[in-house]
C-alpha positions, 0 to 999 in steps of 0.5 A: 076869723073876721076879727083878726082880719079888721085887726091887721087894718087897725094894727096899720092904722094905729102903728102910722098914727103912733110912729108918725104923729105921736113918736110911738115907742115900745119897750120889752117886746123880747118879754113876749118870746116865751108866749107860744100860743093864745089864752094869755091875759094882758093887763094895763093901765088906762090913761086914755080912750085909744089904749087898746089899739095902741097896744094891740099896734105895739104887739109884733105881727109875728105874735099875731100869727101864733094866736087867733086875735087879740080881744079887749073888754069894753062897756057894753054902751060903747058897742050898742049905743054908739055909731062907732060901736061896730067898728070897735067890735070888728077891731076885737072889742066885746061887751061886758055887763054889769051884774051886781058883782056877779063875776061868773055872769060879767066875765063868762065870756072872757073865760070863754075867749081865754079857753078858746085860745084868744088873747084878751086885754083887760083894764082892771081899773076899769075907767080911765085914769090919768093918774094910775093907782094899782089899788083901784083895781077891781076884783075881776082880774083876780077871779079870772087869773085864779080860775083858769090860771092864764099867763098874765102879761103887765103892760104900762102905756105912758102918754107923756102929756099927749106928746108921746106913747111909750108902751111897755111889755113885761114877762108873763107870770101867773098868779100864784107868784103873788104874795098875800092873801089869796082868798082876797080878790081885791088884795090879789088884783092890786098886787097884779097891777102893782106889776104893772105900775113897777114898769114905770121904773123900767130902764133900758133900750127902747125898741122902735117899732117896725 
């Protein structure tokens, strides 16, 4: 697949940038060992514009061999209205459109990718947030989780004031493990992102990316 081919070079490039210039560290890689195939929804905070590439680079290459490729949502103008659009598309990005709250239309392609055994990275707060607020999560992530019940992997990326990047992966979980009003997508989305927020307090051994 063309995306997997280009993602290999993206993986090499951002591993080099992360390790050489930003002292990138990765925690919780062992939590991904239980993932035997694709169709996984990675949910993350979004402190910087290069987050998709660093998170993708933090995944072990062995993980890519178990899936078709790693995709992520981005606002359609970044693909159709920017000179770098083709490059991020080749690296796994795909456009999302706002359809006045019609989640079936705006997230239909994401459903198809997950059902096609591809992993998808989503930033539920949508915009870049220097100060991560779980309650700002949009309802789309809850809608996706309830629609096909994929494994959800929380990811927390800490940019440490630009001097270092630390990326932490948590254990996969399912949406039915979330407590609260299951019919309120905004509440479910916020609780999903609380799992991401909890990773800020994770202590333990830091695993150097190889």
